[in-house]
FITI-552844 format. One record per atom (N, C-alpha, C): atom name; chain; x, y, z. Coordinates in steps of 0.02 Angstrom, whole numbers, plus 50000, padded with zeros to 5 digits. Last residue first. Layout:
BEGIN
 site unit     u     v     w
   CA    A     X     Y     Z
...
% end
This chain:
BEGIN
 site unit     u     v     w
    N    A 50131 49824 50290
   CA    A 50084 49804 50326
    C    A 50104 49725 50365
    N    A 50233 49948 50232
   CA    A 50207 49860 50239
    C    A 50176 49850 50294
    N    A 50211 50085 50116
   CA    A 50208 50061 50176
    C    A 50180 49983 50194
    N    A 50297 50166 50024
   CA    A 50238 50131 50020
    C    A 50259 50101 50083
    N    A 50235 50360 49969
   CA    A 50276 50311 50024
    C    A 50259 50236 50032
    N    A 50260 50476 49871
   CA    A 50217 50423 49909
    C    A 50277 50380 49928
    N    A 50261 50640 49898
   CA    A 50298 50597 49885
    C    A 50255 50538 49895
    N    A 50247 50812 49851
   CA    A 50207 50769 49889
    C    A 50255 50712 49830
    N    A 50320 50982 49938
   CA    A 50310 50921 49864
    C    A 50281 50864 49906
    N    A 50308 51161 49904
   CA    A 50286 51077 49930
    C    A 50318 51052 49901
    N    A 50440 51252 49856
   CA    A 50368 51219 49855
    C    A 50369 51166 49893
    N    A 50545 51405 49897
   CA    A 50513 51324 49899
    C    A 50459 51314 49871
    N    A 50610 51523 49808
   CA    A 50540 51492 49809
    C    A 50545 51425 49808
    N    A 50771 51579 49917
   CA    A 50729 51545 49819
    C    A 50664 51530 49845
    N    A 50822 51646 49997
   CA    A 50792 51692 49954
    C    A 50738 51649 49899
    N    A 50885 51547 50063
   CA    A 50823 51576 50112
    C    A 50776 51619 50055
    N    A 50970 51496 49977
   CA    A 50933 51459 49979
    C    A 50876 51497 50016
    N    A 51072 51624 49990
   CA    A 51040 51612 49943
    C    A 50980 51557 49932
    N    A 51117 51612 50142
   CA    A 51066 51682 50111
    C    A 51027 51657 50044
    N    A 51172 51497 50123
   CA    A 51118 51510 50166
    C    A 51077 51554 50153
    N    A 51259 51536 50035
   CA    A 51228 51484 50015
    C    A 51171 51488 50053
    N    A 51343 51646 50101
   CA    A 51321 51655 50029
    C    A 51249 51602 50030
    N    A 51385 51554 50213
   CA    A 51346 51596 50219
    C    A 51308 51628 50168
    N    A 51469 51462 50138
   CA    A 51421 51454 50171
    C    A 51368 51503 50192
    N    A 51557 51558 50091
   CA    A 51518 51530 50040
    C    A 51469 51515 50084
    N    A 51617 51611 50208
   CA    A 51603 51644 50173
    C    A 51569 51614 50132
    N    A 51664 51481 50278
   CA    A 51630 51518 50306
    C    A 51568 51559 50262
    N    A 51742 51417 50178
   CA    A 51690 51361 50216
    C    A 51653 51446 50238
    N    A 51883 51471 50165
   CA    A 51858 51431 50109
    C    A 51766 51424 50118
    N    A 51911 51545 50269
   CA    A 51893 51578 50212
    C    A 51881 51526 50154
    N    A 51936 51435 50371
   CA    A 51884 51492 50368
    C    A 51856 51506 50312
    N    A 52039 51392 50322
   CA    A 51990 51310 50318
    C    A 51926 51384 50325
    N    A 52142 51479 50326
   CA    A 52118 51438 50266
    C    A 52063 51404 50267
    N    A 52144 51486 50458
   CA    A 52113 51566 50423
    C    A 52086 51528 50357
    N    A 52193 51360 50503
   CA    A 52130 51380 50513
    C    A 52101 51460 50465
    N    A 52320 51407 50430
   CA    A 52291 51356 50410
    C    A 52205 51348 50448
    N    A 52362 51515 50509
   CA    A 52355 51515 50442
    C    A 52303 51460 50411
    N    A 52373 51475 50643
   CA    A 52337 51515 50620
    C    A 52318 51527 50543
    N    A 52504 51385 50632
   CA    A 52415 51350 50652
    C    A 52342 51416 50624
    N    A 52582 51466 50590
   CA    A 52551 51432 50555
    C    A 52477 51383 50567
    N    A 52586 51567 50690
   CA    A 52569 51581 50636
    C    A 52535 51520 50579
    N    A 52632 51461 50786
   CA    A 52574 51495 50812
    C    A 52558 51513 50734
    N    A 52754 51363 50723
   CA    A 52708 51380 50780
    C    A 52621 51427 50747
    N    A 52785 51414 50537
   CA    A 52816 51402 50600
    C    A 52745 51421 50667
    N    A 52776 51414 50394
   CA    A 52743 51477 50441
    C    A 52784 51456 50517
    N    A 52828 51277 50373
   CA    A 52845 51348 50324
    C    A 52832 51401 50378
    N    A 52724 51203 50470
   CA    A 52813 51205 50464
    C    A 52856 51243 50440
    N    A 52610 51247 50417
   CA    A 52639 51248 50492
    C    A 52707 51231 50485
    N    A 52611 51192 50281
   CA    A 52595 51259 50314
    C    A 52625 51302 50361
    N    A 52612 51045 50303
   CA    A 52679 51094 50283
    C    A 52674 51167 50283
    N    A 52532 51027 50376
   CA    A 52568 51024 50382
    C    A 52610 51058 50387
    N    A 52415 51057 50269
   CA    A 52428 51089 50323
    C    A 52490 51090 50377
    N    A 52394 50982 50166
   CA    A 52443 51010 50140
    C    A 52455 51073 50248
    N    A 52316 50882 50223
   CA    A 52374 50851 50152
    C    A 52430 50924 50181
    N    A 52218 50932 50284
   CA    A 52261 50867 50324
    C    A 52301 50875 50281
    N    A 52157 51017 50217
   CA    A 52214 51039 50251
    C    A 52246 50985 50305
    N    A 52097 50952 50138
   CA    A 52157 50976 50082
    C    A 52198 51026 50166
    N    A 51991 50925 50204
   CA    A 52045 50848 50197
    C    A 52105 50892 50159
    N    A 51945 51037 50235
   CA    A 51952 51005 50282
    C    A 52011 50944 50263
    N    A 51903 51071 50086
   CA    A 51945 51116 50135
    C    A 51962 51090 50190
    N    A 51818 50961 50063
   CA    A 51871 50956 50016
    C    A 51922 51041 50067
    N    A 51720 50953 50171
   CA    A 51759 50898 50167
    C    A 51804 50919 50117
    N    A 51669 51082 50136
   CA    A 51678 51088 50206
    C    A 51730 51014 50187
    N    A 51626 51079 49996
   CA    A 51663 51143 50022
    C    A 51702 51120 50069
    N    A 51548 50956 49971
   CA    A 51601 50976 49935
    C    A 51646 51038 49972
    N    A 51442 51014 50061
   CA    A 51485 50964 50077
    C    A 51544 50946 50052
    N    A 51398 51095 49983
   CA    A 51425 51110 50061
    C    A 51459 51075 50074
    N    A 51347 51053 49872
   CA    A 51386 51094 49872
    C    A 51418 51099 49929
    N    A 51244 50960 49936
   CA    A 51291 50934 49898
    C    A 51373 51001 49892
    N    A 51165 51060 49970
   CA    A 51196 51023 50002
    C    A 51257 50981 49985
    N    A 51117 51107 49854
   CA    A 51136 51159 49922
    C    A 51190 51120 49972
    N    A 51055 50999 49776
   CA    A 51116 51038 49760
    C    A 51145 51069 49799
    N    A 50954 50945 49878
   CA    A 51006 50914 49854
    C    A 51071 50955 49826
    N    A 50859 51062 49851
   CA    A 50895 51023 49926
    C    A 50954 51000 49929
    N    A 50833 51032 49724
   CA    A 50873 51120 49743
    C    A 50900 51077 49817
    N    A 50760 50913 49709
   CA    A 50849 50933 49676
    C    A 50867 50995 49706
    N    A 50691 50815 49840
   CA    A 50683 50919 49838
    C    A 50753 50918 49775
    N    A 50698 50704 49924
   CA    A 50644 50710 49857
    C    A 50687 50776 49815
    N    A 50870 50675 49979
   CA    A 50809 50712 49968
    C    A 50759 50695 49918
    N    A 50983 50599 50008
   CA    A 50946 50573 49944
    C    A 50890 50599 49953
    N    A 51065 50675 50076
   CA    A 51093 50649 50004
    C    A 51024 50632 49965
    N    A 51024 50676 50204
   CA    A 51014 50728 50177
    C    A 51026 50707 50081
    N    A 51097 50583 50274
   CA    A 51014 50588 50293
    C    A 50990 50623 50218
    N    A 51230 50604 50252
   CA    A 51200 50553 50211
    C    A 51127 50553 50216
    N    A 51265 50707 50312
   CA    A 51265 50734 50251
    C    A 51212 50662 50201
    N    A 51232 50683 50438
   CA    A 51208 50727 50414
    C    A 51196 50738 50346
    N    A 51331 50592 50461
   CA    A 51280 50562 50479
    C    A 51223 50624 50425
    N    A 51440 50671 50431
   CA    A 51440 50606 50407
    C    A 51351 50601 50394
    N    A 51454 50751 50534
   CA    A 51426 50761 50460
    C    A 51399 50735 50415
    N    A 51486 50721 50662
   CA    A 51414 50733 50649
    C    A 51380 50741 50548
    N    A 51638 50709 50626
   CA    A 51600 50643 50639
    C    A 51522 50660 50615
    N    A 51650 50874 50591
   CA    A 51655 50808 50551
    C    A 51652 50741 50552
    N    A 51589 50904 50721
   CA    A 51563 50910 50670
    C    A 51581 50870 50604
    N    A 51699 50861 50812
   CA    A 51639 50829 50824
    C    A 51577 50840 50779
    N    A 51807 50922 50760
   CA    A 51798 50845 50738
    C    A 51749 50827 50773
    N    A 51789 51063 50782
   CA    A 51791 51048 50716
    C    A 51779 50951 50720
    N    A 51765 51048 50905
   CA    A 51713 51093 50862
    C    A 51713 51074 50786
    N    A 51915 51021 50952
   CA    A 51846 50988 50947
    C    A 51764 51005 50942
    N    A 52032 51119 50918
   CA    A 51981 51062 50871
    C    A 51925 51019 50881
    N    A 52053 51219 50980
   CA    A 52028 51244 50916
    C    A 51986 51182 50902
    N    A 52108 51174 51099
   CA    A 52026 51202 51130
    C    A 52008 51223 51034
    N    A 52236 51140 51071
   CA    A 52189 51091 51116
    C    A 52127 51111 51099
    N    A 52281 51268 51024
   CA    A 52259 51205 50981
    C    A 52238 51152 51013
    N    A 52282 51324 51152
   CA    A 52249 51350 51107
    C    A 52221 51291 51051
    N    A 52375 51252 51230
   CA    A 52306 51253 51254
    C    A 52277 51278 51176
    N    A 52510 51247 51210
   CA    A 52480 51195 51170
    C    A 52403 51208 51162
    N    A 52563 51321 51294
   CA    A 52559 51341 51250
    C    A 52527 51283 51213
    N    A 52607 51337 51431
   CA    A 52543 51304 51425
    C    A 52501 51306 51351
    N    A 52676 51413 51460
   CA    A 52685 51343 51497
    C    A 52637 51317 51471
    N    A 52636 51561 51417
   CA    A 52698 51516 51384
    C    A 52705 51428 51418
    N    A 52470 51530 51429
   CA    A 52520 51582 51459
    C    A 52591 51544 51420
    N    A 52313 51590 51366
   CA    A 52348 51529 51375
    C    A 52433 51566 51406
    N    A 52220 51682 51335
   CA    A 52217 51667 51407
    C    A 52284 51623 51426
    N    A 52244 51701 51157
   CA    A 52242 51756 51228
    C    A 52235 51738 51317
    N    A 52241 51574 51140
   CA    A 52291 51598 51135
    C    A 52280 51658 51168
    N    A 52096 51545 51163
   CA    A 52139 51499 51193
    C    A 52217 51535 51193
    N    A 52029 51622 51080
   CA    A 52019 51636 51145
    C    A 52079 51598 51201
    N    A 52069 51577 50965
   CA    A 52110 51632 50965
    C    A 52086 51666 51058
    N    A 52020 51434 50960
   CA    A 52097 51470 50950
    C    A 52114 51532 50992
    N    A 51889 51475 50982
   CA    A 51918 51449 51043
    C    A 51993 51439 51028
    N    A 51880 51538 50852
   CA    A 51877 51571 50913
    C    A 51887 51531 50977
    N    A 51895 51434 50772
   CA    A 51934 51484 50756
    C    A 51937 51537 50823
    N    A 51787 51342 50808
   CA    A 51848 51323 50827
    C    A 51907 51370 50814
    N    A 51670 51421 50790
   CA    A 51686 51404 50864
    C    A 51744 51376 50861
    N    A 51682 51428 50648
   CA    A 51707 51500 50681
    C    A 51699 51466 50751
    N    A 51677 51313 50629
   CA    A 51720 51343 50584
    C    A 51747 51381 50630
    N    A 51538 51278 50649
   CA    A 51597 51227 50695
    C    A 51660 51255 50651
    N    A 51462 51364 50593
   CA    A 51464 51360 50655
    C    A 51538 51335 50678
    N    A 51484 51336 50471
   CA    A 51496 51401 50474
    C    A 51504 51385 50555
    N    A 51428 51176 50471
   CA    A 51489 51199 50464
    C    A 51515 51270 50480
    N    A 51288 51213 50522
   CA    A 51325 51164 50540
    C    A 51389 51202 50528
    N    A 51254 51284 50401
   CA    A 51255 51305 50454
    C    A 51286 51306 50497
    N    A 51264 51191 50271
   CA    A 51308 51260 50293
    C    A 51319 51279 50361
    N    A 51205 51081 50327
   CA    A 51249 51079 50319
    C    A 51291 51137 50339
    N    A 51051 51173 50319
   CA    A 51083 51135 50370
    C    A 51160 51137 50393
    N    A 50981 51205 50203
   CA    A 51039 51262 50224
    C    A 51068 51213 50283
    N    A 50896 51111 50166
   CA    A 50960 51133 50103
    C    A 51021 51184 50150
    N    A 50826 51101 50248
   CA    A 50887 51034 50246
    C    A 50949 51078 50191
    N    A 50757 51213 50243
   CA    A 50808 51187 50311
    C    A 50839 51157 50306
    N    A 50687 51166 50138
   CA    A 50752 51233 50141
    C    A 50804 51238 50180
    N    A 50612 51079 50164
   CA    A 50668 51060 50105
    C    A 50705 51111 50133
    N    A 50532 51155 50249
   CA    A 50575 51098 50289
    C    A 50626 51053 50216
    N    A 50471 51233 50183
   CA    A 50520 51272 50246
    C    A 50543 51201 50272
    N    A 50367 51152 50114
   CA    A 50435 51199 50081
    C    A 50496 51221 50119
    N    A 50354 50988 50163
   CA    A 50352 51069 50165
    C    A 50397 51098 50128
    N    A 50323 50837 50112
   CA    A 50374 50871 50118
    C    A 50363 50959 50113
    N    A 50186 50746 50113
   CA    A 50202 50808 50101
    C    A 50268 50824 50149
    N    A 50135 50585 50041
   CA    A 50162 50617 50116
    C    A 50185 50691 50081
    N    A 50032 50436 50017
   CA    A 50060 50505 49995
    C    A 50076 50560 50073
    N    A 50044 50288 50021
   CA    A 50025 50340 50063
    C    A 50065 50386 50036
    N    A 50034 50103 49952
   CA    A 50069 50179 49970
    C    A 50017 50209 49994
    N    A 50024 49945 50004
   CA    A 49994 50025 50000
    C    A 50062 50064 49995
% end
């Protein structure tokens, strides 16, 4: 037996924005923790900014896999489009920094290198993410009716 379900326009829009919202938050929280850690850390605990900056990023990296998988097959093509590009940006930036971050860190050295890595991730993810959130909010979303098979 098949039952018709309605996916609201509001739900489709939020699903399109969700990955960007969480990515912007995680990157901003990480860089904020890095700056606050550097501000409050003494020379005896110089590793504190490094330790404080990564938990928001690592938590979102783990959670993002589930969010990405849950929205990847959304019935609305526009939702999938926004979601796909948010994933490309976030995973591309964090993956590139795994590869090139050590080189940048060693080249610039210490605090400058760590800050450069975070600034690069920030510049790739945050402005484009905010633009996509704004763009999705301004788009004309429509309710979608789908048929769902129910097994009795």
